[in-house]
DOKEDREN-743736 format. One record per residue (C-alpha): x, y, z; residue in one letter. Coordinates in steps of 0.5 Angstrom, whole numbers, plus 500, padded with zeros to 3 digits. Each point is the difference from the previous one (the first is absolute). Layout:
% residues N
XYZA...
//
This chain:
% residues 324
128531479X493500500X497507503X493497501X494504500X499507499X501503507X494506498X503504506X505501505X506505501X504498493X493500496X497507502X507503500X501497493X493504498X503506503X506500496X497498494X496507501X507503501X502497493X494502496X500507504X507501497X499497493X493501498X498505504X506504498X498499493X493502500X503506503X503502493X495505499X504504505X506500495X496500494X497507501X507502503X504498494X495503495X501507503X507499501X504496495X500502492X496494498X493498498X495497505X500494496X507499500X501501507X494495501X505494498X504501506X494497504X498495495X507497499X500500508X494496500X502495494X506499503X497498507X496495497X505497495X505499506X495498504X499493496X507498501X501503508X494495501X504494497X506502504X496500506X497493499X507498499X502502507X504507498X494504504X505504504X505502495X495502495X496504505X507503503X502502493X493503498X500504506X507503498X498502493X493503502X504505505X505501495X495502495X496504504X507504503X503501493X493503498X501505505X507502496X497499493X499507496X499498493X495495497X504494499X503500507X493499503X498495495X506496502X500501507X492500501X498496494X505495500X504499506X494501505X495496496X506494500X500501508X492500500X500493496X505497504X495502506X493499499X500493497X504497506X496503505X494498498X502493499X503499507X493503503X496495496X504494503X497502507X493501499X494496497X494501503X502507502X503502493X495505498X501504506X508499500X500502493X496506502X504502505X506500495X497503494X497506504X508502500X499503493X494504503X505502506X506502495X495504496X498504506X507501503X504502494X495505497X499503507X508501501X500503493X495505502X503502506X507500498X501502493X499507501X504500507X506496498X500499493X500494495X506496502X499500507X493498500X502494496X505499504X495500506X496495496X506495499X501501508X493497501X502495495X506498503X498499507X493496499X504495495X505499505X495498504X497496495X506496499X500498507X493498501X499496493X502493501X499494495X496495503X500494495X506497497X503502493X498497494X507499497X497498492X495503496X499505494X500507501X493500497X495494500X498500493X495494502X496504504X497504493X497493498X495502505X495504496X497503507X507502502X502503493X494504500X501503507X507502498X498503494X495504504X504502505X506502495X495504496X497504506X507502502X501503494X496506502X500499508X505505502X498506494X496503506X506500505X505503495X495505497X495502505X504506503X502503493X493499497X497505506X506505499X499500492X493498498X496503506X497507500X502503505X506496500X503497506X507502503X505495500X499499508X493499499X500495495X504496505X494499504X497496494X505495501X499500507X493499499X501494495X505497504X497501506X493497498X504494498X501498507X492498500X501497493X506495502X496498507X493500500X499496493X505495503X496499505X494499495X505495496X501496506X493498500X498500493X506499496X505505497X498499493X493502502X502506503X505502495X496500494X495506502X506504503X504499493X493502496X500506505X507502499X499500492X493504500X504505504X505501495X495501495X497505504X506504502X500505493X493502502X502503507X501507500X499503507X505499507X494497503X499495495X507498499X501499508X493495499X504497494X506498504X496497506X497495496X506499495X504499506X496495504X499496493X507500498X503498507X495495501X503497493X507500502X498497507X496494497X504498494X506496503X
//
């Protein structure tokens, strides 16, 4: 049946935006907190930092790869089963991470299993939210996208407060419990509005015949190559490269800053984009993030690093919110 015009409001519309917030918190928010794990694994595993980084890299790669197929499953009318399986795999991966003690176990649980689950969550959630809004879409996506910043605040804060008290295993289980509860709520609140599209390819190759779209896709692809580098290595940089160096606990404050200011980056630029257009805002924030990455090696003081994290967090957060 024809779903009619976008409601642009109402209980289920705003409920979907809030549920999307939970999904982004538990997927990209958890992933952008990987600096917590990068620094911890480097100190407690007999593996070099470059090898440990593969855990987070694999997780991100799997999220995007699976996300393409999850979007098509949603279009075909299989949203609920796709989202439920994503919830199961995400929580299973987190709880199995809490039991892992060696590198290959962590790679399988956190890198692959959690990545698979996240990929089955975030694309379907964004697809459902978009069907409820047209005029207020930038605002709705801003609410949804700030979930990444929420997760980036919640999970490092949990690690900061709990690791020294209850240990790694129970800290990660506590994170898993947060994800389990919020994802169960999202399963209830997200309700597809449009009828399924039964036919169609997984990848619409015809879209790449449009040069503006192809250039945009290539630009986003290249930007994402380096976007998460700071989220993964900022805490490790503070511990190993600054003099005087940060303690592990203090280094987590940097993750709180870079993720916390992302709340600003995911809200104010969205409001500006609502008036001037997403591409118009996307260009300067991407340029700012790139300049920050080039300037990072010159940062040598704690104050400078906090300032750098603030600027980069806003720019990177804005990019992640605007590109969809």
